[in-house]
N, C-alpha and C positions, 0 to 999 in steps of 0.2 A: 592470594592470587594476584599476579602482576598485570591487571587490566589497566589499559590506558584510555579506553573508551567504552561506553555503554550504548548499545543500539537497541531500541525497543519499538515494536509495533504499538499502535494506539488502541484500536477497537478490539475488545476481547483480550487485551493484554495489559496495557498500562492503566486504562480506565475500567470502572466497574460496569455492570449491566445497565446502570442508570446514566452512563456516559459521563461519570464524574471521577475526578481524582480525589481519593480519600485523604483525610488528614495524615494518616500514617505514610501514604505514598508521598505527599508533599513534603513531609518532614525528612524523609529519607533522601529525596531528590535534592533537597537543600544542603545535605551533608556529603553527598557523593563527591569525592575529591578529583574526579576526572570528568571530561565532557560527556554529556548525555545527548544523543541524537535521536530524533523521532524518524522512524523509517516506516512509511505508511502507504496504503493504497489510496488514501484520501487525496482529493485535489487541494490545491492551495486555498481555495475559498472556504474550505472546511477547517482550516487550522485554527481560526479564531476561537472556535468552540472549546478547544483545549488550551490554547495559549492564554486566554483570558482568565483561566483558573490558576495560572502560574505567576509567581512574583516577577519572573524574568522569562521571556520567550526562549524556546530551545531551537537550535538548528533543525531543519526538517528536510528529509528526502521524501518527496511526494509522488503520487501517481505510480507507485511500484518501481521507483527508481528513475523515472523520466525527468523529474524536476528537482533540483537541489537548491534550497532557499536559505539565505543567511538573514535572520531577523534583525541582527544588530545593524546591518547596513541597508536592510529592506531591499536586497538585491537577489536576483536569481543567478546563481553561480554557474549553473549548467542546465540545459534543457534539450531533450531528444524527442522530437516529434516524428510521427509517421507522415511522410509526404502524401499529398493528395492522390497521386497515382497509385500508391500502395494501398491507401484506404479504399479506392475504387475497386482494386483487384480483390482485396480481402472481403469487402462487403458483398461482392458478386459471388465469391466462393461460398460464403455463409448462407446467402439467400437460396443458393442452388440445393443445399443439403438440409436446411432447417426451414420448413414451410412456415412455422409460426414465429420466426425470429423477429425481435424488435430491437432496434439499434439506437445508440446515442454516442456522442463524442464529447470529449473534454478538449476545449480549444483555448487559445490565448494563454498557454502554459497552465491551464487548469483554472483560470479565472472565470470562464464561461462554459456553459453546458447546453448543448443542442440535442434535442431528442425527437423521435418520431411520435406521431399522435397517440399511438397505443401505449407509450411508455407510462408507467404509473405516475400520477401527479402527487408528489410528496412535498413540494416546496412552493406552494401558492404564494404569489406576491414577490418572489425573488427575481429581480430584473436580470440577474446573471444567467437565468435558466429560461429557455423558451423552446417552443415547438418549431420545428423546421417548416418552411413554407413550401418546400418541394424536396423530393428525394435527392436531387443533385446537390442541395445545400449541405447535406451530411458529409459529402466527400469533396467539398470545394476548397477546403483549406487544411493545412497540416493540423494534426491532433496529437496530443500527448497520450491520449488513451481512447480506444474504441470500446464501447460496452455492448455486449450482446445478451439478450434475455430470452428465455423460453418459458412459456407458461405451463408446459407439460412434461418436460424432461427431468430426469433425476440429476441433481447438481453435479455429482462426480462423472456420470455418464456424459453429461453435456460438455463438461470441460474436456473430456477425452475426445469427444467428437470434434469439437472446435479445434483442438490442438492438432489432431490428425488431418483435418481439412486444410489448415493453414500451413502445415509443414514448417519449413524454415523461413517462410515469408514474414512471420510476425511471432511474437511470444504471447501465449495465452495462459492465464492463471485465474484463480478466484479467491475471494476473501469473504464471500457471503454464504449464508446457509441455504440460499435459494439458487435456482439455475441462472445465475448471473455470472458471465465470464468477462474478465478484463483483458484487453488486448493491447499490447505495446509494440513499438518498433523492434525489429530483430536485435537481440543483444541487450535489450533493456530489462533489467530485473532489479530487485532490491539489493542483491549482492553486488551488481555492477555499479550502482549508484553509491553504495557504501564504500566499496573498494576505491572509487575515484576520490571520494572525500577523505578517506583515511590516507591515501597516498599523498594528497595535498598537505596533510598535517603531519606526515612522517610517522604514521602509525601502521603497524603490520597486522595481518589477520589474526595472528596468535595473541595479540594484545587486546582483542575485542571480545566482549561477551554480548550475545544477542538473544533477545526474547521475542517469541511470536506464538501464534495460535492457529493460523490457517495456511492452506497450500501456497499462497503467494509469499509466505515467509520461508519456505523451504530453501530457495537459493541463498538467502542471507544466513540462515542457520548453518547451512552446509559450508559456507565460506568462513564464518567466524571461528575463532579459536575455541570458544566455549559456546555451545548451542543449548539454549534452555527453552523447552516447550512448556506452555502453561498447562495446568492441570485440566483445563477445559479445552485443550487443543484438539484439532483434527487428528485422527489416528495416524495419518501419513506423516505428520509433523513429529509426533512422539516417537515414531519409528526411527527417525534420523537424528534425534536430539541426543546430546550427551547427558542431559538431566531433565527431569520434569519437576517443576516447582508447584506451588499452590495455585489455585485458580485466580482469575482476575478479580472475582468478588471476595477473595480472601487475601488480597494484597500480595499476590505471588511475586511480582517483580520487587516490591519493597522488601519483603521478607528475605528474598535471595540476596539483594544488594546489601542489606544490613549485615548479614553474616559474611558475605564475600569481602566487604571492606571494614569489617569489625567496627561498625558504627554504634 
């Protein structure tokens, strides 16, 4: 197969359930003869958890396509945020239709995270993450991602409700197994971010093989010349994929690449 670039999601895809790169995956990544790009819903501040496991850091498209990062130069090549006025409109729409909604924002290109008091506390002691002091603070600055959580909704139903509520004002998707929806500026998707990077490098969609496992990967897999869903992927992803590989706990990406590149 004449691939010139490998695009892969991280969680549920490249790493296993323990959030680790296996020895097999590391060995294959070291041998792949074309660039490998991480395309993830993760913010920039979460990249170190993966990059520290690699001998050399990989380029990354973060926040579902909103931020494109070059680790070689430690530069953000592109960032697309939602303006404060859009955030204000979007949050008002969501509060009107979801009584138990809890909100948070990724700001400073994903280097910082601000959340409402009711947001689950998962990162105690991280100075980059803090509770907002007032509701107005949530929408006071541009954000690369708005996150909306419901404690009672079905995850797929919640995504559908949020998407319908926002219309073309913003893009809603999800990568979590819970009712957590990730909202980006209109036009921002993993596919859009990857397309921008590929055009910059002179690579066309048909020369890209992409791997993913959740609904936020659907645009990327639809765009790429070869779409590969993980064995553990959401049914919606398997429905649009060209192929289904082994699960992330069975080194699905590494197994596929080993065969594709005859490593």
